[in-house]
C-alpha positions in Angstrom: 17.1 20.5 11.7 18.0 18.6 8.5 15.5 15.8 7.9 16.1 13.0 5.4 13.2 10.8 4.3 14.2 7.6 2.5 11.5 6.5 0.1 9.2 8.5 -2.1 6.1 6.4 -1.7 2.8 7.7 -0.3 4.1 7.7 3.3 7.3 9.6 2.6 5.6 12.1 0.3 2.8 12.7 2.8 5.3 13.3 5.5 7.3 15.8 3.4 4.1 17.6 2.5 2.8 18.0 6.0 6.2 19.1 7.3 6.3 21.7 4.5 2.8 22.9 5.6 4.4 23.5 9.0 7.4 25.4 7.5 9.8 22.5 8.0 11.9 21.4 5.0 12.8 17.8 4.3 14.6 16.0 1.6 13.1 12.8 0.1 15.6 10.3 -1.3 14.0 8.0 -3.8 15.7 5.1 -5.6 13.6 5.4 -8.8 14.9 7.6 -11.6 11.7 9.6 -12.1 8.0 9.6 -11.1 7.2 7.4 -14.2 10.1 5.0 -13.8 7.8 2.1 -12.8 4.1 1.3 -12.4 2.6 2.4 -9.1 0.1 -0.4 -8.7 -3.6 -0.4 -8.5 -6.3 1.6 -6.8 -6.6 2.5 -3.1 -9.6 3.0 -0.9 -8.7 5.9 1.5 -10.3 5.6 4.9 -11.7 8.7 6.5 -9.9 8.2 9.8 -6.4 7.6 8.3 -5.6 8.3 4.6 -8.3 11.0 4.2 -7.4 12.5 7.5 -3.7 12.7 6.5 -4.6 14.4 3.2 -6.7 17.0 5.2 -3.7 17.6 7.4 -1.7 18.1 4.1 -4.2 20.6 2.8 -5.1 18.3 -0.1 -8.6 17.1 0.7 -10.1 19.2 -2.1 -7.7 18.0 -4.7 -8.3 14.4 -3.5 -12.1 14.7 -3.9 -11.6 16.1 -7.4 -9.8 12.9 -8.5 -11.3 10.2 -6.3 -13.9 7.8 -7.6 -16.7 7.0 -5.0 -18.2 4.6 -7.5 -15.0 2.5 -7.1 -16.3 1.4 -3.8 -18.7 -1.0 -5.5 -17.6 -4.6 -5.1 -18.9 -8.0 -6.1 -17.9 -11.3 -4.5 -18.6 -14.5 -6.5 -17.8 -18.2 -6.2 -16.0 -20.2 -8.8 -19.2 -20.8 -10.7 -19.8 -17.0 -10.9 -22.7 -17.1 -8.4 -22.9 -13.7 -6.6 -22.3 -14.0 -2.9 -22.1 -10.3 -1.9 -22.8 -7.2 -4.0 -22.1 -3.8 -2.3 -23.1 -0.7 -4.2 -22.2 2.7 -2.6 -24.5 5.6 -2.7 -24.0 7.4 -6.0 -21.6 10.4 -5.8 -21.1 10.0 -2.0 -17.7 10.7 -0.5 -18.8 9.7 3.0 -17.2 6.2 2.7 -13.9 5.1 1.3 -13.6 6.4 -2.3 -11.0 4.9 -4.6 -8.1 6.7 -6.2 -5.4 5.3 -8.4 -2.0 5.0 -6.6 -0.4 6.9 -9.5 -2.9 9.7 -9.3 -2.4 10.1 -5.5 1.3 10.0 -5.8 1.2 12.7 -8.5 -1.1 14.8 -6.4 1.5 14.6 -3.5 4.5 15.3 -5.8 2.8 18.3 -7.3 2.2 19.8 -3.9 5.9 19.8 -3.0 8.7 22.2 -4.0 10.4 20.9 -7.1 13.7 20.1 -5.4 12.2 18.1 -2.4 12.5 14.7 -4.0 16.0 13.6 -4.9 15.6 11.0 -7.6 18.0 8.1 -8.3 19.2 7.9 -4.7 19.1 4.4 -3.3 20.3 4.3 0.3 22.8 1.5 1.0 24.1 2.5 4.4 23.6 5.0 7.3 26.1 5.5 10.1 25.7 7.6 13.3 28.0 10.7 13.4 29.9 11.4 16.6 28.2 14.8 17.0 24.8 13.4 16.4 22.8 12.8 13.3 23.6 10.4 10.4 25.9 10.0 7.5 24.0 8.6 4.5 25.7 6.7 1.7 23.8 6.0 -1.6 24.4 3.6 -4.4 27.1 5.1 -6.6 29.0 6.6 -3.7 27.1 9.8 -3.1 27.1 10.9 0.6 25.2 13.4 2.6 24.3 14.1 6.2 21.1 14.7 8.2 20.0 15.3 11.8 16.9 13.2 11.6 16.6 10.0 9.4 13.1 8.7 8.7 12.8 5.4 7.0 9.8 5.3 4.6 11.6 2.8 2.5 9.1 0.0 2.5 9.2 -3.8 3.1 12.9 -4.2 2.5 13.8 -1.1 4.6 17.5 -0.3 5.0 16.7 2.1 7.9 14.8 -0.6 9.8 18.0 -2.6 10.3 19.3 0.3 12.4 16.5 -0.2 14.9 15.6 -3.9 14.9 16.7 -7.1 13.4 13.2 -8.4 12.9 12.7 -11.0 10.2 9.9 -11.0 7.6 7.6 -14.0 7.1 6.2 -15.2 3.8 2.4 -15.3 4.0 1.1 -15.5 0.5 1.9 -15.1 -3.2 0.3 -12.4 -5.4 0.4 -12.6 -9.2 -0.6 -9.5 -11.1 -1.8 -8.9 -14.7 -3.1 -5.8 -16.4 -5.8 -5.4 -19.1 -5.8 -2.1 -21.0 -8.8 -0.3 -22.5 -11.1 -2.9 -21.1 -14.4 -1.2 -22.1 -13.5 -1.3 -25.8 -11.4 -4.5 -26.0 -13.2 -6.7 -23.5 -16.7 -5.3 -22.8 -17.7 -8.6 -21.2 -15.0 -8.4 -18.6 -15.8 -4.7 -18.0 -19.3 -5.7 -17.2 -18.2 -8.6 -15.0 -16.0 -6.4 -12.8 -18.2 -3.2 -12.9 -16.8 0.2 -11.7 -15.1 -1.1 -8.6 -13.8 -4.5 -7.5 -14.5 -8.2 -8.1 -13.4 -11.0 -5.9 -13.8 -14.6 -7.2 -13.3 -16.7 -4.0 -12.3 -20.4 -4.2 -10.6 -22.9 -1.9 -7.2 -21.4 -0.8 -7.1 -19.1 -3.8 -8.7 -15.8 -5.0 -8.9 -14.3 -8.4 -9.6 -10.6 -8.2 -10.0 -7.6 -10.5 -10.1 -3.9 -9.9 -11.1 -1.1 -12.2 -8.6 1.8 -12.5 -9.3 5.3 -13.5 -7.4 5.0 -16.8 -9.9 2.5 -18.1 -7.8 -0.6 -17.4 -8.3 -3.6 -15.1 -5.7 -4.7 -12.6 -6.0 -8.5 -12.1 -4.6 -10.1 -8.9 -4.3 -13.8 -8.1 -3.8 -14.5 -4.4 -2.4 -18.0 -3.4 -1.3 -19.5 -0.2 2.4 -19.5 0.6 4.1 -22.6 -0.8 7.5 -23.8 -1.8 7.1 -23.6 -5.5 9.6 -21.4 -7.4 8.3 -17.9 -8.0 8.9 -18.3 -11.7 6.1 -21.0 -11.7 3.6 -18.2 -11.7 5.0 -16.3 -14.7 3.1 -18.6 -17.1 -0.6 -17.9 -17.9 -1.0 -21.6 -18.7 0.2 -22.6 -15.3 -2.2 -20.2 -13.7 -5.1 -21.3 -15.8 -4.4 -24.9 -14.8 -4.7 -23.8 -11.1 -8.2 -22.5 -11.9 -9.1 -25.3 -14.3 -12.5 -26.1 -12.8 -13.6 -22.5 -12.6 -16.2 -20.8 -14.9 -14.4 -19.7 -18.1 -16.1 -16.3 -17.7 -13.9 -15.7 -14.7 -10.7 -17.3 -15.9 -11.0 -15.0 -19.0 -9.5 -12.4 -16.7 -6.2 -14.3 -16.8 -6.3 -15.0 -20.5 -6.9 -11.4 -21.4 -3.8 -10.1 -19.6 -1.7 -7.9 -21.9 1.6 -9.3 -20.7 3.2 -12.1 -18.8 2.0 -12.4 -15.2 4.1 -10.7 -12.5 4.4 -12.7 -9.3 5.7 -11.5 -6.0 5.8 -13.0 -2.5 3.7 -11.2 0.2 5.6 -10.8 3.4 4.7 -9.4 6.9 6.5 -8.4 10.0 5.7 -10.2 13.3 2.6 -8.7 15.0 3.6 -6.4 17.8 7.1 -5.5 16.6 8.6 -2.8 18.6 12.1 -1.3 19.0 13.9 0.8 21.5 13.8 4.4 20.5 17.1 5.8 19.2 18.0 9.5 18.8 17.4 11.0 15.4 15.8 8.1 13.6 12.4 6.4 13.2 10.2 4.5 10.7 6.8 5.0 9.0 4.6 2.8 6.9 5.7 -0.7 5.7 9.2 -0.1 7.1 7.6 0.1 10.6 4.7 -2.4 10.4 4.6 -4.4 7.2 1.2 -6.1 7.1 -0.7 -8.4 4.6 -2.2 -6.2 1.8 -5.9 -6.1 2.9 -6.5 -2.4 2.6 -4.6 -0.9 5.5 -1.0 -0.4 4.4 -1.1 2.9 2.6 -3.7 4.3 4.9 -1.6 3.6 8.0 1.5 4.9 6.3 -0.1 8.2 5.6 -1.5 8.4 9.1 2.0 7.7 10.4 3.2 10.6 8.4 0.6 12.9 9.7 1.2 12.0 13.3 5.0 12.2 13.1 4.9 15.5 11.3 2.5 16.9 13.9 4.8 15.7 16.7 7.9 17.2 15.1 6.1 20.5 14.4 4.9 20.8 17.9 8.3 20.1 19.5 11.0 21.3 17.1 13.5 21.9 19.8 13.4 18.3 21.1 12.8 16.1 18.1 13.9 13.0 20.0 11.1 13.4 22.4 8.7 14.0 19.5 9.9 10.7 17.9 9.4 8.8 21.1 5.8 10.0 21.5 5.1 9.2 17.9 6.5 5.7 18.2 4.6 4.8 21.3 1.3 6.0 19.8 2.1 4.2 16.5 2.9 0.9 18.2 -0.4 1.0 20.1 -2.5 2.0 17.1 -1.1 -0.5 14.6 -1.0 -3.6 16.8 -4.7 -4.4 16.5 -4.7 -3.4 12.8 -1.9 -5.9 12.2 -3.8 -8.6 14.0 -6.9 -7.9 12.0 -5.0 -7.8 8.7 -3.4 -11.2 9.5 -6.9 -12.7 10.3 -8.4 -11.4 7.1 -5.4 -12.7 5.0 -5.8 -16.1 6.6 -9.6 -16.1 6.1 -9.4 -15.1 2.4 -7.1 -18.0 1.5 -8.7 -20.7 3.6 -10.7 -23.8 2.5 -13.9 -22.1 3.8 -13.1 -18.6 2.5 -16.5 -18.1 0.7 -18.6 -18.9 3.8 -16.2 -16.9 6.1 -16.2 -13.8 3.8 -20.0 -13.8 3.6 -20.2 -13.8 7.4 -17.6 -11.1 7.6 -19.4 -8.8 5.2 -22.9 -9.4 6.6 -21.7 -8.8 10.2 -20.4 -5.3 9.7 -20.5 -2.5 7.1 -19.0 -3.6 3.8 -15.3 -3.0 3.2 -13.7 -2.2 -0.2 -11.5 -4.8 -1.8 -7.8 -5.0 -0.8 -6.0 -2.2 -2.5 -2.5 -2.4 -1.0 
């Protein structure tokens, strides 16, 4: 049973690791040239029932605890004047909640747990065609070809594998602009104090300015804006961003001014809630390829849980992988539907005219959630 996983993100690597734990080999085809070819993003809060559960299935819970930062759960929510609306402080040293870990650290942890030849770098899938005798013929950028019996798309929002199962279209739901501030404690101690050890949300009308402490001593700054028809390049200018926050307290907008490089904008997209497809032999999807949601803290967690559940099904039924895939898909559709609905509601709430009042009600009505990390 030759298994090909397209995409070496957290979902694909978790799947390969858990399959390896069950004695099942898989090849992970990753478009990037190396583990350090591009930044991996910010910090993640791993949920006990999903991300942490998957790491336990992967035999990596201990290594995760050695690198996670429970203090990263702290978050502060303020209004444009800097007035504190919500301040959540976790119990010191407690791993009972949703401790933070940098995406890069988590990816390295997974990579280090795999045999060295599992990930095939510099392999971007461009096409997959069914073979007459079953399985798939894979073609990669540059002309390299290979075959597999089972193809698993872990290739993210713009999944090539998804197009073999459904022609669903993505919708544009928001714009996210990111900046990074290095060595913040030494270079910008006032901003370090403002953000604290975890997350800061500055909530205005239809816009949020957020900052997140990373394990390397840097801050990741994110600006969330409602979807509009302005060219994406509009958001590559600090001056244009500062104009959008012109009436905010300068202590907050200093997070934009302190960015070490030009802002990096990207559109945030989502799949229609309730997307399903008719199961097809020898192929399935996990993570964003299967259920792309707004980034409010569930994406990586659900991708890793997908990986754990699919690996468990395949290991339990190795002689009938198509049946294992069907069972996985039905359970995944049922599980992710309400999570996608919740993610869409939170996304809309956070970028609404009444976001501050809505967020206060949200956090006081239930146990505090960490800031979006996906």
